[in-house]
MDAnalysis code that builds the backbone (N, CA, C; Angstrom):
import MDAnalysis as mda
import numpy as np

u = mda.Universe.empty(369, n_residues=123, atom_resindex=np.repeat(np.arange(123), 3), trajectory=True)
u.add_TopologyAttr("name", ["N", "CA", "C"] * 123)
u.add_TopologyAttr("resid", np.arange(1, 124))
u.add_TopologyAttr("resname", ["MET", "ASN", "LEU", "PRO", "GLU", "ASN", "TYR", "ILE", "PRO", "ILE", "LEU", "ILE", "GLN", "ALA", "ALA", "VAL", "GLY", "LEU", "GLY", "PHE", "VAL", "ALA", "ILE", "SER", "LEU", "LEU", "GLY", "ALA", "HIS", "PHE", "LEU", "GLY", "PRO", "LYS", "GLN", "LYS", "LYS", "GLY", "ASN", "SER", "VAL", "LYS", "ASN", "SER", "SER", "TRP", "GLU", "CYS", "GLY", "ILE", "PRO", "SER", "GLU", "GLY", "ASN", "ALA", "ARG", "THR", "PRO", "PHE", "SER", "ILE", "LYS", "TYR", "PHE", "LEU", "THR", "ALA", "VAL", "LEU", "PHE", "VAL", "LEU", "PHE", "ASP", "ILE", "GLU", "ILE", "VAL", "PHE", "PHE", "TYR", "PRO", "TYR", "ALA", "VAL", "ASN", "PHE", "ARG", "GLU", "PHE", "GLY", "MET", "GLU", "GLY", "PHE", "VAL", "ALA", "VAL", "LEU", "THR", "PHE", "VAL", "ALA", "ILE", "PHE", "PHE", "VAL", "ALA", "PHE", "PHE", "TYR", "VAL", "TRP", "LYS", "ARG", "GLY", "ALA", "LEU", "ASP", "TRP", "ASP", "LYS"])
u.atoms.positions = np.array([
    [38.750, -16.053, -7.912],
    [37.118, -15.640, -7.212],
    [35.948, -16.775, -7.879],
    [35.048, -17.240, -7.223],
    [34.226, -17.970, -7.342],
    [32.972, -17.737, -7.614],
    [33.579, -17.067, -8.982],
    [31.943, -17.023, -10.014],
    [31.382, -18.351, -10.482],
    [30.336, -18.458, -11.086],
    [29.729, -19.166, -11.369],
    [29.654, -19.690, -12.184],
    [30.387, -19.284, -13.369],
    [30.906, -19.731, -14.724],
    [32.079, -20.345, -14.176],
    [33.073, -20.379, -13.531],
    [34.154, -21.341, -13.165],
    [33.792, -22.508, -12.864],
    [32.458, -22.992, -12.462],
    [31.996, -24.226, -12.277],
    [31.165, -24.818, -13.370],
    [31.050, -24.314, -14.647],
    [30.902, -24.889, -15.986],
    [31.873, -26.228, -16.384],
    [32.749, -25.801, -16.622],
    [33.614, -26.962, -16.572],
    [32.930, -28.483, -15.685],
    [33.167, -28.362, -14.469],
    [33.021, -29.307, -13.447],
    [31.350, -29.672, -14.170],
    [30.361, -28.609, -14.285],
    [29.229, -29.166, -14.690],
    [29.426, -30.034, -15.644],
    [29.834, -29.365, -16.837],
    [30.281, -30.377, -17.826],
    [30.416, -31.556, -17.953],
    [31.351, -31.779, -17.422],
    [32.085, -33.247, -16.864],
    [30.936, -34.032, -16.121],
    [30.565, -33.225, -15.059],
    [29.456, -34.035, -14.503],
    [28.563, -34.378, -15.074],
    [28.008, -34.006, -16.340],
    [26.717, -34.117, -17.001],
    [27.302, -35.311, -18.185],
    [28.765, -35.087, -18.630],
    [29.058, -35.946, -19.393],
    [28.964, -37.403, -18.481],
    [29.607, -37.375, -17.473],
    [29.527, -38.565, -16.474],
    [28.182, -39.668, -16.572],
    [27.398, -38.810, -15.911],
    [25.824, -39.158, -15.664],
    [25.495, -39.401, -17.251],
    [25.637, -38.869, -18.337],
    [25.028, -39.264, -19.205],
    [25.826, -40.682, -20.077],
    [27.097, -40.858, -19.585],
    [27.461, -42.153, -20.105],
    [27.022, -43.356, -19.629],
    [26.765, -42.827, -17.945],
    [26.392, -44.457, -17.326],
    [24.825, -44.214, -17.173],
    [23.944, -43.025, -17.733],
    [22.416, -43.426, -18.248],
    [22.677, -44.274, -19.611],
    [23.172, -44.048, -20.863],
    [23.220, -44.413, -22.107],
    [23.909, -45.894, -21.340],
    [25.064, -46.393, -20.909],
    [24.975, -47.769, -20.684],
    [24.118, -48.722, -20.151],
    [23.413, -47.990, -19.323],
    [22.369, -48.778, -18.626],
    [21.087, -49.307, -19.209],
    [21.036, -48.069, -20.408],
    [19.447, -48.206, -20.983],
    [20.045, -49.402, -22.080],
    [21.289, -49.039, -22.874],
    [21.728, -49.818, -23.500],
    [21.648, -51.308, -23.378],
    [22.515, -51.843, -21.641],
    [22.222, -53.092, -21.546],
    [21.202, -53.509, -21.175],
    [20.305, -53.058, -21.344],
    [18.707, -52.972, -21.097],
    [17.842, -53.671, -22.245],
    [18.408, -52.885, -23.324],
    [17.762, -53.039, -24.760],
    [18.062, -53.540, -25.283],
    [19.763, -53.555, -25.175],
    [20.355, -54.690, -26.459],
    [20.899, -55.769, -25.511],
    [20.449, -56.185, -24.343],
    [21.133, -57.150, -23.608],
    [20.347, -58.340, -23.602],
    [20.997, -59.528, -23.293],
    [19.938, -60.984, -23.782],
    [18.967, -60.979, -22.890],
    [17.870, -61.660, -23.153],
    [16.487, -61.226, -22.471],
    [16.858, -63.014, -21.735],
    [16.263, -63.282, -20.342],
    [16.133, -64.495, -20.001],
    [14.768, -64.613, -20.105],
    [15.044, -66.244, -20.980],
    [13.761, -66.796, -21.443],
    [13.362, -67.819, -20.418],
    [12.165, -67.987, -20.251],
    [11.976, -69.205, -19.299],
    [11.427, -70.596, -20.239],
    [11.388, -71.505, -19.512],
    [11.297, -72.874, -20.286],
    [11.984, -73.894, -20.002],
    [12.806, -73.787, -20.769],
    [14.050, -75.337, -21.096],
    [15.154, -74.896, -19.970],
    [14.731, -75.537, -18.665],
    [15.621, -75.927, -17.723],
    [17.148, -75.667, -17.855],
    [17.138, -76.744, -19.071],
    [18.843, -77.951, -19.356],
    [19.248, -76.496, -20.224],
    [18.804, -75.664, -21.116],
    [19.399, -74.678, -21.899],
    [19.597, -73.729, -21.172],
    [18.729, -73.484, -20.133],
    [19.240, -72.523, -19.081],
    [20.150, -72.538, -17.867],
    [20.283, -73.724, -18.079],
    [21.298, -74.207, -16.428],
    [22.777, -73.762, -17.041],
    [23.670, -73.215, -15.806],
    [24.713, -72.748, -16.184],
    [25.643, -74.064, -16.599],
    [27.180, -74.062, -17.290],
    [27.928, -74.955, -17.698],
    [29.485, -74.201, -17.413],
    [30.145, -74.686, -17.233],
    [31.634, -74.371, -16.902],
    [32.676, -75.827, -18.175],
    [32.988, -74.964, -19.054],
    [34.026, -75.253, -19.791],
    [33.375, -76.812, -20.486],
    [32.373, -76.386, -20.902],
    [30.984, -77.714, -21.371],
    [30.736, -78.842, -20.415],
    [31.328, -79.068, -19.343],
    [31.279, -79.869, -18.553],
    [29.943, -79.393, -17.497],
    [28.491, -80.256, -17.610],
    [27.777, -79.828, -16.751],
    [27.556, -79.775, -15.295],
    [27.264, -78.927, -14.323],
    [27.690, -78.810, -13.131],
    [26.857, -79.858, -12.414],
    [27.627, -80.374, -11.446],
    [26.970, -81.269, -10.450],
    [26.836, -80.900, -9.176],
    [25.528, -81.059, -8.347],
    [25.689, -80.730, -6.495],
    [24.799, -79.214, -6.844],
    [25.286, -78.469, -5.698],
    [24.905, -77.410, -5.644],
    [26.547, -76.321, -6.345],
    [26.013, -75.897, -6.945],
    [26.962, -74.913, -7.963],
    [27.010, -73.631, -7.014],
    [26.074, -73.208, -5.782],
    [26.728, -72.016, -4.745],
    [26.980, -72.375, -3.655],
    [27.869, -73.787, -3.069],
    [28.229, -73.622, -1.805],
    [29.131, -72.287, -1.632],
    [29.147, -72.223, -0.418],
    [29.623, -70.934, 0.167],
    [31.131, -71.656, 0.631],
    [31.836, -70.931, 0.246],
    [33.445, -70.986, 0.384],
    [34.212, -69.952, 1.563],
    [35.472, -70.301, 1.956],
    [35.950, -69.130, 3.215],
    [35.976, -67.793, 2.719],
    [35.316, -66.718, 3.865],
    [35.649, -65.522, 3.683],
    [36.755, -65.199, 3.583],
    [38.101, -66.309, 3.890],
    [39.397, -65.489, 3.608],
    [40.107, -65.365, 2.565],
    [39.592, -65.821, 1.493],
    [39.875, -65.258, 0.257],
    [39.474, -63.644, -0.089],
    [38.264, -63.316, 0.242],
    [38.178, -62.140, 0.345],
    [38.892, -61.436, 0.731],
    [38.899, -61.353, 2.097],
    [39.732, -60.704, 3.131],
    [41.198, -60.611, 2.481],
    [41.573, -61.775, 2.275],
    [43.016, -61.551, 1.938],
    [43.073, -60.797, 0.374],
    [42.028, -60.489, -0.205],
    [42.351, -59.633, -1.630],
    [42.220, -58.028, -1.095],
    [41.324, -57.850, -0.112],
    [40.626, -56.674, 0.503],
    [42.247, -55.926, 1.362],
    [43.003, -56.718, 1.718],
    [44.025, -56.542, 2.552],
    [45.307, -56.446, 1.711],
    [45.267, -57.082, 0.770],
    [46.437, -57.264, -0.296],
    [46.173, -55.558, -1.374],
    [44.757, -55.452, -1.387],
    [44.804, -53.789, -1.962],
    [44.875, -52.503, -1.496],
    [44.480, -52.781, -0.071],
    [44.785, -51.878, 1.151],
    [46.281, -51.617, 1.085],
    [47.121, -52.448, 1.665],
    [48.246, -52.447, 1.928],
    [48.950, -51.752, 0.289],
    [48.704, -52.499, -0.660],
    [49.045, -52.071, -1.647],
    [49.124, -50.600, -2.451],
    [47.962, -50.266, -1.578],
    [47.888, -48.847, -2.604],
    [48.868, -47.711, -1.139],
    [49.189, -48.326, 0.326],
    [49.922, -47.987, 0.909],
    [51.392, -47.641, 0.370],
    [51.597, -48.629, -0.540],
    [53.033, -48.227, -1.341],
    [52.934, -47.292, -1.817],
    [51.951, -47.518, -3.130],
    [51.491, -46.375, -4.440],
    [51.469, -44.793, -3.086],
    [51.122, -44.515, -2.337],
    [51.370, -43.301, -1.435],
    [52.758, -42.798, -1.021],
    [53.533, -44.140, -0.861],
    [55.275, -43.631, -0.506],
    [55.762, -43.303, -1.814],
    [55.244, -43.126, -3.638],
    [56.116, -42.903, -4.248],
    [56.044, -41.309, -4.218],
    [55.389, -40.640, -3.955],
    [55.443, -39.096, -4.230],
    [56.949, -38.715, -3.111],
    [56.723, -39.189, -1.797],
    [57.623, -39.097, -1.028],
    [59.013, -39.351, -0.686],
    [58.637, -40.616, -1.663],
    [60.245, -41.088, -2.213],
    [60.763, -40.271, -3.047],
    [60.106, -39.767, -4.340],
    [60.431, -38.916, -4.902],
    [61.255, -37.218, -4.809],
    [60.211, -36.860, -3.248],
    [60.801, -35.428, -3.113],
    [60.805, -35.322, -1.811],
    [61.416, -36.470, -1.249],
    [61.588, -36.250, 0.011],
    [62.560, -35.254, 1.059],
    [63.019, -34.698, -0.235],
    [64.329, -33.219, 0.121],
    [63.396, -32.487, 0.523],
    [62.249, -32.120, -0.148],
    [62.073, -30.844, 0.045],
    [60.521, -30.969, 0.754],
    [60.445, -31.775, 1.199],
    [59.005, -32.154, 2.117],
    [60.063, -31.621, 3.837],
    [61.346, -31.930, 3.804],
    [61.223, -31.668, 5.131],
    [61.329, -32.498, 5.954],
    [61.595, -32.159, 7.477],
    [60.729, -32.496, 8.641],
    [59.600, -32.990, 8.806],
    [58.639, -32.018, 8.591],
    [57.216, -31.729, 8.725],
    [56.771, -32.856, 7.606],
    [57.432, -33.247, 6.850],
    [57.137, -34.054, 5.576],
    [57.775, -35.334, 6.186],
    [58.919, -35.656, 6.563],
    [59.393, -36.896, 7.771],
    [58.054, -37.338, 8.725],
    [57.673, -36.215, 9.323],
    [56.728, -36.522, 10.514],
    [55.336, -37.276, 9.777],
    [55.258, -36.594, 9.201],
    [53.816, -37.232, 8.276],
    [53.362, -38.640, 7.813],
    [54.860, -38.268, 7.150],
    [54.669, -40.438, 6.475],
    [54.979, -40.779, 7.715],
    [55.931, -40.649, 8.636],
    [55.568, -41.833, 9.785],
    [54.223, -41.860, 10.749],
    [53.750, -40.930, 10.280],
    [52.206, -40.902, 10.840],
    [51.574, -42.138, 10.109],
    [51.321, -41.503, 8.779],
    [50.791, -42.216, 7.660],
    [51.427, -44.010, 7.795],
    [52.685, -44.157, 8.253],
    [53.060, -45.808, 8.743],
    [52.448, -46.056, 9.823],
    [52.488, -45.034, 10.925],
    [51.881, -45.416, 11.918],
    [50.357, -46.463, 11.756],
    [49.382, -45.691, 11.225],
    [47.985, -45.774, 11.321],
    [48.120, -47.062, 10.506],
    [48.934, -47.379, 9.662],
    [48.834, -48.572, 8.989],
    [49.528, -50.043, 9.318],
    [50.872, -49.187, 10.262],
    [51.238, -50.605, 11.046],
    [49.564, -51.163, 12.382],
    [49.463, -50.022, 13.027],
    [48.485, -50.332, 13.901],
    [47.111, -51.003, 13.244],
    [46.967, -50.773, 11.964],
    [45.591, -51.676, 10.882],
    [46.531, -52.902, 11.017],
    [47.663, -52.650, 10.259],
    [48.165, -54.420, 10.503],
    [48.092, -55.521, 11.524],
    [48.505, -54.697, 12.947],
    [48.694, -55.361, 14.072],
    [47.098, -56.074, 14.555],
    [46.129, -54.981, 14.193],
    [45.251, -55.341, 14.673],
    [44.384, -56.375, 13.970],
    [44.156, -56.445, 12.181],
    [44.173, -57.494, 11.496],
    [45.119, -58.546, 12.067],
    [46.505, -58.924, 12.067],
    [47.032, -59.707, 12.647],
    [46.031, -60.596, 13.820],
    [46.203, -59.900, 14.824],
    [45.401, -59.945, 16.503],
    [44.287, -60.599, 16.136],
    [43.126, -59.908, 15.099],
    [41.759, -60.633, 14.871],
    [42.583, -61.971, 13.962],
    [43.134, -62.268, 13.755],
    [43.446, -63.433, 13.053],
    [42.980, -63.887, 11.752],
    [43.431, -62.620, 10.922],
    [42.716, -62.613, 9.526],
    [43.997, -62.901, 8.631],
    [45.384, -63.139, 9.522],
    [45.896, -63.561, 8.451],
    [46.508, -65.152, 8.948],
    [45.871, -65.641, 9.456],
    [45.712, -67.374, 9.854],
    [45.127, -68.238, 9.329],
    [45.408, -69.182, 8.140],
    [44.198, -69.669, 7.148],
    [44.218, -71.272, 8.034],
    [44.455, -71.305, 8.671],
    [44.174, -72.223, 9.573],
    [42.954, -72.417, 10.482],
    [42.463, -71.646, 10.811],
    [41.487, -70.784, 11.450],
    [40.115, -71.372, 10.480],
])
C-alpha cells in the first residue's frame, strides 16, 4: 500500500544527501583558500616547480575526451553482461532476446562511432 509513512525513509535519505551537499558547499566557501589580488608572480601557476612558458591554455584534440567517453560507454556495457552471465539459464529465451537487443543497440552505436571517424587518430 502506498501510504505517506512509507516514504519517510526516502525523504530522510534525500534530506541527508541535500544536507551533505549544502554543508560541503558552505564549508568549501568559508574554509577554502581566498584568491588574493596583487602579486602576479605569486598567483601564477607552476608545474613541478618549473614556471610555465607561453600560453598554458592551448587547446588539445577532442579525441582524448571522445576516447575516454567511448571507453566508459563500452566498459559499462560489459558490466551489464555480468548478471546475464550469472543467471543465463534462469532468463531463458526471453532473457536471451533481451541481451541480443541490448548488444544490437551497442553494435549500432559502435558502427556509428566508427563511421563518423571517432576511432581514426590520423584526422
